[in-house]
KOLMIGU-789851 format. One record per atom (N, C-alpha, C, O): z, x, y; residue in one letter. Coordinates in steps of 0.1 Angstrom, whole numbers, plus 5000, padded with zeros to 4 digits. Example, Ala and Ser with C-alpha at 12.3 -4.5 7.8 and 13.67 -1.06 7.14 Angstrom:
507851324943a
507851234955a
507851324967a
508551424967a
507151284978s
507151374989s
507951295000s
508051345011s
***
This chain:
495549454987x
495349474973x
496749464966x
496849374957x
497649554969x
498949544963x
500049564973x
499949664980x
501049484973x
502249504981x
503349504971x
503649404965x
504049624969x
504849634958x
506249674962x
506849764955x
506849614972x
508249624974x
509049564962x
508349484954x
510249584960x
510949544948x
510749404945x
510649364933x
510749314955x
510649174952x
509249124950x
509049014945x
508249214953x
506849164951x
506049244941x
504949204938x
506649344936x
505949424925x
506349364912x
506849444903x
506249234910x
506849174899x
505849094891x
506049064879x
504749044896x
503848964889x
502949044880x
502549154884x
502548984869x
501649054860x
500249044866x
499748934868x
499649154870x
498349154877x
497249094868x
496149074873x
497549084855x
496449024846x
496848884842x
496248834832x
497748824850x
498148684846x
496948594847x
496048614855x
497048484840x
495948384841x
495048384829x
494148304828x
495148484820x
494348484808x
493048554809x
492348564799x
492648614820x
491348684821x
491648824824x
492548854832x
490848914818x
491049054821x
490349094834x
489449024838x
490749214839x
490149254852x
488649274850x
487849264859x
488249314838x
486849344836x
485949224836x
484749234838x
486549104836x
485748984835x
485448924849x
484848824850x
485948984860x
485748924873x
485649034883x
485949154881x
485148994895x
485049094906x
486449124911x
487449054909x
486549234919x
487849274925x
488349174934x
489549134935x
487449114942x
487849014952x
488348894945x
489448844949x
487748844935x
488148724928x
489448754920x
490348664919x
489548874915x
490748904907x
492048904916x
493048844913x
491948964928x
493048974937x
493348834944x
494448804947x
492248764947x
492348634952x
493148544943x
494048464947x
492748544930x
493548464920x
494948514919x
495848424918x
495148644920x
496548694919x
497448634930x
498548594928x
496948644943x
497748604954x
497848444955x
498848394960x
496848374951x
496948234951x
497948184941x
498548074943x
498148254930x
499148214920x
500548244924x
501548204917x
500748314935x
502148344940x
502548264952x
501748234961x
503748214952x
504248134963x
504448224975x
504848344974x
504048174987x
504348254999x
505848275000x
506648194997x
506248395005x
507648425007x
507848545015x
506848625018x
509048575019x
509448695026x
509448815017x
510348815008x
508548905019x
508649035011x
509349145019x
509349145031x
510049225012x
510749335018x
509849455020x
508849475013x
510249535030x
509549665032x
509849755021x
510949755015x
508849835017x
509049935007x
509950045013x
509750095024x
510950085005x
512050175011x
511550305015x
512050355025x
510550365009x
510150505013x
509350495026x
509250595033x
508650385028x
508050365041x
509050355052x
508950425062x
510050275050x
511150265060x
511850395063x
512050435074x
512050465052x
512750595054x
511850695062x
512450765070x
510550695060x
509650785066x
509450745081x
509350835090x
509250615083x
508850575096x
509950555106x
509750565118x
511150525101x
512250495110x
512450595122x
512750545133x
512350725119x
512550815131x
511450825140x
511550895151x
510250765137x
509050785145x
508950695157x
509550585157x
508250735167x
507950645178x
506850555174x
505750605169x
506950425176x
505850335172x
504550365179x
504450405190x
503450335171x
502150355176x
501250255169x
501550145167x
500050305165x
499050225158x
499150255143x
499050375139x
499350155135x
499550175120x
498450095113x
498049985117x
498050145101x
497150075092x
497850065079x
498350165073x
497949935074x
498549905061x
497449875051x
496849765051x
497249975042x
496149955032x
496649875020x
497649905014x
496049765017x
496449675006x
497749605010x
498749625003x
497749525021x
498949475027x
499649375018x
500849355019x
498949305009x
499549214999x
500349115006x
499849045015x
501549095001x
502448995007x
502949015021x
503548935027x
502749135026x
502949165040x
504349225043x
504649225055x
505149255034x
506449305037x
506449435046x
507249445056x
505549525043x
505449645051x
504849615065x
505349665075x
503849535066x
503149495078x
504149435088x
504249475099x
504949335083x
505849265091x
506949355096x
507349355108x
507449435087x
508549535091x
508049625102x
508749655112x
506849685100x
506349775110x
506149705124x
506449765134x
505649585124x
505449505136x
506749475143x
506849485155x
507749445135x
509049415141x
509749545146x
510549535155x
509249665141x
509749785147x
508949835159x
509249935164x
507949755163x
507249785175x
505849845173x
505149875183x
505449855160x
504049915158x
503049805159x
503249685157x
501849855164x
500649765163x
499949785150x
499549895147x
499949685142x
499549705128x
498249635125x
498049515128x
497349715119x
496149655112x
496449645097x
496649745091x
496449525093x
496849495079x
495549455071x
494849365075x
495249525060x
493949495053x
494249465039x
495149525033x
493549375033x
493649345019x
492249285015x
491549225023x
491949295002x
490749234996x
490849084995x
489849014995x
492149034994x
492348894992x
492448815005x
493248855014x
491648725007x
491648635019x
492948565020x
493548545031x
493448515009x
494748445009x
495848535014x
496648495022x
495948665009x
496948755013x
496848775028x
497848775035x
495648795033x
495448825047x
495848705056x
496548725066x
495448585052x
495848465060x
497348445060x
497948405070x
497948475049x
499448455048x
500148555057x
501148525063x
499648675057x
500348775066x
500148735080x
501048745088x
498948695084x
498648655097x
499548535102x
500148535112x
499648435092x
500548325095x
502048365097x
502748315105x
502448455088x
503848495088x
504148565102x
505248555107x
503248645106x
503448725119x
503548625130x
504348635139x
502648515130x
502748415141x
504048345140x
504648325151x
504548305128x
505848235127x
506948315133x
507948265139x
506948455131x
507948535136x
507848585151x
508648655156x
506748535157x
506548565171x
505948705173x
506148765184x
505348765163x
504848905164x
503348905161x
502749005157x
502748785163x
501348775160x
500448875168x
499348915164x
500948905180x
500148995189x
500249135185x
499449225190x
501049165175x
501149305170x
500549325156x
500549435151x
499949215151x
499349225138x
497949175138x
497649065142x
496949265134x
495549225132x
495349235117x
495249345111x
495249115110x
495049115096x
493549095093x
492948995098x
493049175085x
491549175082x
491349185067x
492049255059x
490349115063x
489949115049x
488849225047x
487849225053x
489149315038x
488249425035x
488249455020x
489349465014x
487049475014x
486949535001x
486749685004x
485749725009x
487849765003x
487849905007x
486849984999x
486550105003x
486249934989x
485150004982x
483850004990x
483050084988x
483849904999x
482649885007x
482749895022x
481849935029x
483949875027x
484149875042x
485549925045x
486449925037x
485749975057x
487050025062x
487249985076x
486349975084x
488449945079x
488749895093x
488450005104x
488650125101x
488049955115x
487750045126x
489050095133x
490050025132x
488950205140x
490050245148x
490650385144x
490250435134x
491550435152x
492250555150x
493750515149x
494250425156x
494450585140x
495850545137x
496850665138x
496450775135x
498050625141x
499150725141x
499850725127x
500550825124x
499650615120x
500150605107x
499250525098x
498750425102x
498950585086x
498350505075x
499250495063x
499650605058x
499550375059x
500450355048x
499750305036x
499050205037x
499850375025x
499250335012x
500350325002x
500650424995x
500950215001x
502150184993x
501650124979x
501250014979x
501850204969x
501450154955x
500050094956x
499749984951x
499150174961x
497750144962x
497050154949x
496150244947x
497450074939x
496950074926x
496049954923x
496249844930x
495149964914x
494449844909x
493949864895x
493649984891x
493949764887x
493449774873x
491949774873x
491349794862x
491349754884x
489849754885x
489349894890x
490149974895x
488049914888x
487450044892x
487450054907x
486949964914x
487950164912x
487950194927x
487950344929x
488750414922x
487150384938x
487150534941x
488350554951x
488050564963x
489550554946x
490750564954x
490750684963x
491150684974x
490350804957x
490350924964x
489450914977x
489850964987x
488250854975x
487350844987x
488050754997x
487950785009x
488650644993x
489350555003x
490450635011x
490550615023x
491250705003x
492350775010x
491850895018x
492450925028x
490750955015x
490151055024x
489650995037x
489851055047x
489050875036x
488650805048x
489850775056x
489750785068x
490950735050x
492150705057x
492650825064x
493150815076x
492650945058x
493051065064x
492251095076x
492751145087x
490951075075x
490051095087x
490251005098x
489851025109x
490850885095x
491050785106x
492350815114x
492650745123x
493050915110x
494250955117x
493951025130x
493051105131x
494750995141x
494751075153x
495551205150x
496351215140x
495251315157x
496051435156x
497551405157x
497951335166x
498251455148x
499751425147x
500051305138x
501151285135x
499051235134x
499251115126x
499551145112x
499251255107x
500151045105x
500651065092x
499950965082x
499750855085x
499651025070x
499150945059x
500250945048x
500551055043x
500850835045x
501950825036x
501450745023x
501050635024x
501450825012x
500950764999x
502150764990x
502750864987x
502550644986x
503650624976x
503050554964x
502550444965x
503150624952x
502550564940x
503650554930x
504750614931x
503350464920x
504250454908x
504250594901x
503150654899x
505450634897x
505550754889x
506150734875x
506350824867x
506450604873x
507050564860x
506750424857x
506350344866x
506950374845x
506750244841x
508050164841x
508950194833x
508150064849x
509349974849x
509249874838x
508149844833x
510349824833x
510349724822x
509449604825x
508949544816x
509349574838x
508549454842x
507049484846x
506349394850x
506649614845x
505349654849x
504349584840x
504549564828x
503149544846x
502149484839x
501449574829x
500949534818x
501449704831x
500849804822x
501949874815x
502649964821x
502149854802x
503149914794x
502650024785x
503250054775x
501450074788x
500850174780x
501750294780x
501950354790x
502250334768x
503150454768x
502450584771x
503050684774x
501150584770x
500350704773x
499750714787x
498950804790x
500150614795x
499550614809x
500050744816x
501150794815x
499050794824x
499350914832x
499450874847x
498550824852x
500550904853x
500750884867x
500451014874x
501251114873x
499351024882x
499051144889x
500251194898x
500851114905x
500551324897x
501651374905x
501151384920x
499951384922x
502051404929x
501651424943x
500751544945x
499851544953x
500951654937x
500151774937x
498751734933x
497751784939x
498651654922x
497251614917x
496551524927x
495351534929x
497351434934x
496751344944x
496251434956x
495151404961x
497051524960x
496551614971x
495351684968x
494451704976x
495251734955x
494051804951x
492851714951x
491751764954x
493051594947x
491951494947x
491451464961x
490251454963x
492351464970x
491951434984x
491151554990x
490251534998x
491551674986x
490751794990x
490551805005x
489451825009x
491651785012x
491551795027x
491651935032x
492352015026x
490951965043x
490852095048x
492252135054x
492752065063x
492852235048x
494252275053x
494252315068x
495352325073x
493152345073x
493152375088x
493252255096x
493552265108x
493052135090x
493152015098x
494251915093x
494651825100x
494651935081x
495751845075x
496751935068x
496452025061x
497951895070x
499051965063x
499851875054x
500151755058x
500351915043x
501151845034x
502651865038x
503151975038x
503251755043x
504651765047x
505651735036x
506751775036x
505251655027x
506151615016x
505251585003x
504251525004x
505751634992x
505151614979x
506251614968x
506551724963x
506851504965x
507951504956x
507951374948x
507151284950x
508951364939x
508951254929x
510451194929x
511051214919x
510851134939x
512251084940x
512450964930x
511450894927x
513650934926x
514050824918x
514850724926x
515550764936x
514750594923x
515550494929x
515850374920x
515150364909x
516750294923x
517050174915x
516150054921x
516150034933x
515349994912x
514549884916x
514949754909x
515549764899x
514549644915x
514849514910x
513649434906x
512649434913x
513649384894x
512449314889x
512449164892x
513349114899x
511549084886x
511348944890x
512448854885x
512748754891x
513148894875x
514248814870x
515648874873x
516648834868x
515648964883x
516849024888x
517349144880x
518349204883x
516549184870x
516849304862x
516649424871x
515849424880x
517349534867x
517249654875x
516949774866x
517149764854x
516249874871x
515949994864x
515750104873x
515450084885x
515850224868x
515650344876x
514150374875x
513550384864x
513450384887x
512050414887x
511750544895x
512550584903x
510650604892x
510150724899x
509050684908x
508150614904x
509050734920x
507950724930x
507350854932x
508050964933x
506050864932x
505250984936x
504850974950x
504150894954x
505451064958x
505251064973x
504451174978x
504751294975x
503451144986x
502651244993x
502551205008x
502151095011x
503051295017x
502951275031x
502151385037x
502451505036x
501051335044x
500051435050x
500051405065x
499951295069x
499951515072x
499851505087x
498451565091x
498051675087x
497751495100x
496551555106x
497051645118x
497751595127x
496651765117x
497051865127x
495951895138x
496251945148x
494651855134x
493651885144x
492451795141x
492351735130x
491551785151x
490351695149x
489451765139x
488351715136x
***
């Protein structure tokens, strides 16, 4: 759906002259990724920060997009299931993994997460900037992701917390849900899931033309503690 490391969170998601309301989610994101040249995407920094100390296991990358997170995780030794609604995005991630000799660590699957969810249990589920201008029951998808964790597994949700100068949505009244609000929407049983981190750090980000800006990320890290 979206892969938004600094080098890939740059295209206008409404590019091409048609609004999101005029097409299906699959065709919207397929058009989005077909319009972008294949290239090496970087890992999202908060994912790298969170995962680097961990022992590799099975990971799920929700909305893998250009694949920066998937490729980085696989290179770090994780077995990664990468999912996206765009067939083009999925095929490119699969091809990139093969080119790098890590194809055996990446299973790339096309899913409309409104309708289907990948099978398996995971030690890590990554939802990096899992945003869409189309209608999606995001809370339901993320609750399903939390339930797909093995005991001890982590769900890392990183959302936009501010509007960058190059963001496609420049609505000054847009509300970015805080980590506390996201946790409340998930409504996970505290006897089975624990919130390890809920904060709003800032960082310098780089836009499509090389411009830089300070942006805020809304970070929620949840651990499954019991079946």
